[in-house]
C-alpha positions as CSV (number, residue, x, y, z in Angstrom):
1,M,10.4,11.9,7.9
2,E,11.3,15.7,7.7
3,N,8.7,17.3,6.0
4,I,9.3,20.6,4.0
5,H,7.0,23.7,3.9
6,R,6.5,26.5,1.4
7,E,5.3,30.0,2.4
8,K,2.1,31.1,0.5
9,G,1.4,34.6,1.6
10,N,1.1,34.2,5.2
11,T,0.4,30.7,5.0
12,V,2.8,27.8,5.5
13,V,2.0,24.9,2.9
14,S,3.1,21.5,3.3
15,T,4.9,19.7,0.9
16,Y,5.6,16.0,0.3
17,R,8.7,14.1,-1.1
18,V,7.2,12.5,-4.2
19,V,9.7,10.1,-6.0
20,E,7.3,8.9,-8.7
21,R,3.8,9.9,-10.3
22,F,2.2,7.8,-13.1
23,I,-0.6,6.1,-14.8
24,S,-0.6,2.5,-14.9
25,I,-3.2,-0.4,-13.8
26,N,-3.4,-1.4,-10.2
27,G,-1.2,-4.5,-9.8
28,E,-2.6,-6.0,-6.9
29,A,-5.3,-5.7,-4.1
30,A,-9.0,-5.0,-4.7
31,R,-8.8,-3.0,-7.9
32,A,-6.2,-5.2,-9.5
33,G,-6.4,-4.5,-13.3
34,E,-8.0,-1.1,-13.2
35,L,-6.5,2.2,-14.3
36,A,-5.0,4.0,-11.4
37,V,-2.7,6.9,-10.7
38,F,0.1,6.4,-8.4
39,I,1.8,8.8,-6.3
40,R,5.1,7.4,-4.6
41,F,6.4,8.9,-1.6
42,A,10.1,8.7,-0.6
43,G,11.1,6.7,2.5
44,C,10.2,3.9,4.6
45,N,10.4,2.6,8.3
46,L,11.1,-0.9,7.4
47,D,13.6,-2.7,5.5
48,C,11.9,-5.8,4.1
49,G,14.2,-8.4,2.3
50,Y,12.3,-8.8,-0.7
51,C,11.3,-5.0,-1.1
52,D,11.2,-4.1,-4.8
53,T,11.2,-0.3,-4.2
54,K,14.5,-0.1,-2.1
55,W,15.6,2.7,-4.4
56,A,12.7,4.7,-3.0
57,N,14.0,4.7,0.5
58,E,17.4,5.6,-0.1
59,A,18.4,8.6,2.0
60,G,19.6,10.4,-1.6
61,V,16.6,9.4,-3.9
62,P,15.8,12.4,-6.0
63,Y,12.2,13.6,-5.3
64,E,10.0,16.6,-6.2
65,E,8.5,18.7,-3.4
66,L,4.7,18.9,-4.1
67,T,1.8,20.5,-2.2
68,E,-1.6,19.0,-1.5
69,D,-2.8,21.3,-4.5
70,E,-0.4,20.2,-6.8
71,I,-0.9,16.5,-6.2
72,I,-4.6,17.0,-6.4
73,D,-4.1,19.0,-9.7
74,Y,-1.9,16.5,-11.2
75,V,-4.8,13.7,-10.4
76,R,-7.5,15.9,-12.0
77,R,-5.6,16.1,-15.0
78,T,-5.1,12.4,-15.3
79,K,-9.0,11.9,-15.2
80,V,-8.3,8.6,-13.7
81,K,-10.6,7.8,-10.7
82,N,-8.3,5.4,-8.7
83,V,-5.5,7.1,-6.6
84,T,-3.0,4.9,-5.0
85,L,-0.7,6.4,-2.4
86,T,2.3,4.3,-2.0
87,G,5.9,4.5,-1.1
88,G,8.1,4.0,1.0
89,E,5.4,4.2,3.5
90,P,2.9,7.1,2.7
91,L,1.5,6.9,6.5
92,I,5.0,8.2,7.8
93,Q,4.9,11.3,5.8
94,K,4.3,14.3,7.7
95,D,1.0,15.8,7.3
96,I,-0.4,13.1,5.2
97,D,-3.6,13.7,7.1
98,K,-3.9,16.9,5.4
99,L,-3.5,15.4,1.9
100,L,-6.2,12.6,2.7
101,L,-8.5,15.5,3.9
102,A,-8.0,17.4,0.8
103,F,-9.0,14.6,-1.2
104,E,-12.3,14.4,0.5
105,L,-13.3,17.3,-1.8
106,E,-12.7,15.1,-4.8
107,D,-16.0,13.4,-5.2
108,D,-15.0,11.4,-8.4
109,V,-11.7,9.6,-7.0
110,R,-11.1,6.5,-4.8
111,V,-8.2,6.9,-2.7
112,E,-6.3,3.7,-1.7
113,I,-3.3,3.7,0.6
114,E,-0.7,1.1,0.4
115,T,0.8,0.6,3.9
116,N,3.2,-1.9,5.1
117,G,1.3,-2.7,8.4
118,S,3.6,-1.2,10.7
119,V,1.8,2.2,11.3
120,D,-1.4,2.5,13.4
121,I,-3.9,3.5,11.1
122,A,-6.6,4.4,14.0
123,E,-6.3,8.1,13.6
124,F,-6.4,7.9,9.6
125,K,-9.4,5.8,9.6
126,A,-11.1,8.3,11.9
127,L,-10.9,10.9,9.1
128,G,-13.3,9.0,7.2
129,G,-13.7,10.1,3.4
130,N,-13.0,8.1,0.2
131,V,-10.0,6.5,1.5
132,S,-9.4,2.5,1.8
133,Y,-6.5,0.8,3.3
134,T,-4.4,-2.1,2.0
135,L,-2.2,-3.2,4.8
136,D,0.7,-5.5,4.4
137,Y,1.4,-8.3,6.9
138,K,5.1,-8.8,6.8
139,C,5.5,-12.5,7.0
140,P,8.8,-14.2,8.5
141,S,10.8,-14.2,5.1
142,S,10.4,-10.3,5.2
143,G,12.4,-10.0,8.5
144,M,10.2,-7.2,9.5
145,E,7.4,-9.4,11.0
146,S,8.0,-8.1,14.6
147,E,7.1,-4.6,13.5
148,M,3.4,-5.2,12.6
149,C,0.8,-3.3,14.4
150,L,-1.9,-6.0,15.0
151,A,-4.2,-3.4,16.6
152,N,-5.0,-2.4,13.0
153,Y,-7.2,-5.3,12.7
154,N,-9.8,-3.6,15.0
155,Y,-10.2,-0.9,12.5
156,I,-10.4,-2.4,9.1
157,D,-13.6,-3.0,7.4
158,K,-14.9,-4.4,4.1
159,N,-13.6,-1.5,2.0
160,D,-10.0,-2.3,3.1
161,S,-7.7,-5.2,2.3
162,V,-4.9,-7.4,4.0
163,K,-2.3,-8.4,1.8
164,F,0.2,-11.4,2.9
165,V,3.1,-11.5,0.7
166,V,4.8,-15.2,0.9
167,G,7.8,-16.5,-0.1
168,S,8.1,-19.9,1.9
169,Q,5.9,-22.6,3.5
170,E,6.5,-20.8,6.9
171,D,5.1,-17.6,5.4
172,L,1.9,-19.7,4.2
173,E,1.8,-21.2,7.8
174,K,1.9,-17.5,9.5
175,C,-0.7,-16.3,6.8
176,F,-3.2,-18.9,7.8
177,E,-2.5,-18.3,11.7
178,I,-3.0,-14.8,11.5
179,V,-6.2,-14.9,9.4
180,R,-7.7,-17.3,11.7
181,E,-6.7,-15.6,14.7
182,Y,-8.2,-12.3,13.6
183,A,-11.0,-13.5,11.6
184,L,-9.7,-11.4,8.9
185,D,-11.8,-13.3,6.2
186,E,-14.8,-12.1,8.0
187,K,-13.7,-8.5,8.4
188,T,-12.1,-7.6,5.4
189,R,-10.6,-8.5,1.9
190,V,-7.6,-11.0,2.3
191,F,-5.1,-11.7,-0.5
192,I,-2.1,-13.8,-0.6
193,S,0.6,-12.8,-3.3
194,P,3.9,-14.6,-3.9
195,V,7.3,-13.0,-3.8
196,Y,8.0,-12.9,-7.3
197,G,10.3,-15.9,-8.1
198,S,10.5,-17.3,-4.6
199,I,7.5,-19.7,-4.3
200,D,5.5,-21.5,-7.0
201,P,1.9,-19.8,-7.1
202,A,0.6,-23.6,-7.5
203,D,2.2,-24.3,-4.0
204,I,-0.1,-21.4,-2.7
205,V,-3.2,-22.8,-4.2
206,D,-2.4,-26.2,-2.8
207,F,-2.1,-24.8,0.8
208,M,-5.4,-22.8,0.4
209,I,-7.0,-26.0,-0.3
210,E,-5.8,-28.1,2.4
211,N,-6.7,-25.5,4.7
212,D,-10.1,-24.6,3.5
213,M,-9.1,-21.0,2.9
214,N,-12.4,-19.6,1.6
215,D,-12.9,-16.1,1.0
216,V,-9.3,-15.5,0.5
217,K,-7.7,-14.6,-2.9
218,L,-4.4,-15.7,-4.5
219,Q,-3.2,-12.6,-6.3
220,L,-0.3,-12.1,-8.7
221,Q,1.4,-8.9,-9.1
222,L,0.2,-8.0,-12.6
223,H,2.7,-5.3,-13.5
224,K,5.5,-7.7,-13.0
225,F,4.1,-10.2,-15.9
226,I,3.0,-7.4,-18.0
227,W,6.5,-5.4,-17.8
228,D,10.1,-6.2,-16.7
229,P,9.9,-6.7,-13.0
230,E,12.4,-4.4,-12.3
231,E,10.8,-1.5,-14.6
232,R,9.7,1.6,-12.7
233,G,6.7,3.8,-13.3
234,V,4.2,1.0,-14.2
């Protein structure tokens, strides 16, 4: 995505297209249920059939142009320790590495990047810092499975997570296949999350039992049970 720059003296400052920023709880992944400040960026390189933030990917979506300093200042003012960078797809934002490096100076925050699994994370992991990655694996019902960057499983660790959003029996079988093939349950935290309204969570539990899926967690999207599933800013 094209990035925008501002002049600050003789320095060109990167800005980021932010469509939402708000405080809520993490609805899923490792810190589900904990307070988090969310920064949602515009634009995505995928088009999943079940996407619940398609509005953030539209070409004409309204956004704010915020610099690293402005984003970090907002996070500081919230006094919330968990920061979730989401989208859209945060890792396709130009100069996102600069924002991640800027967050390294913030000792009291934990940054989580929610990424769709199609972007190579190697260069971002190499930056180090207080950043963890929650990677989606797009199962068949998403229509985007062919876009997955499987090399990412060489770089993830126990601080990261892989999330399978499943909407069918076929999706469950693909989840089982990928977890076993890449030993994800040994490398990192693994979550299975149902496509809201498409599959009975009890069926997921039955599948986990039948396939001895130890060290894998079923997770419901908390925000969709607390608020209207279509509500933004939560």
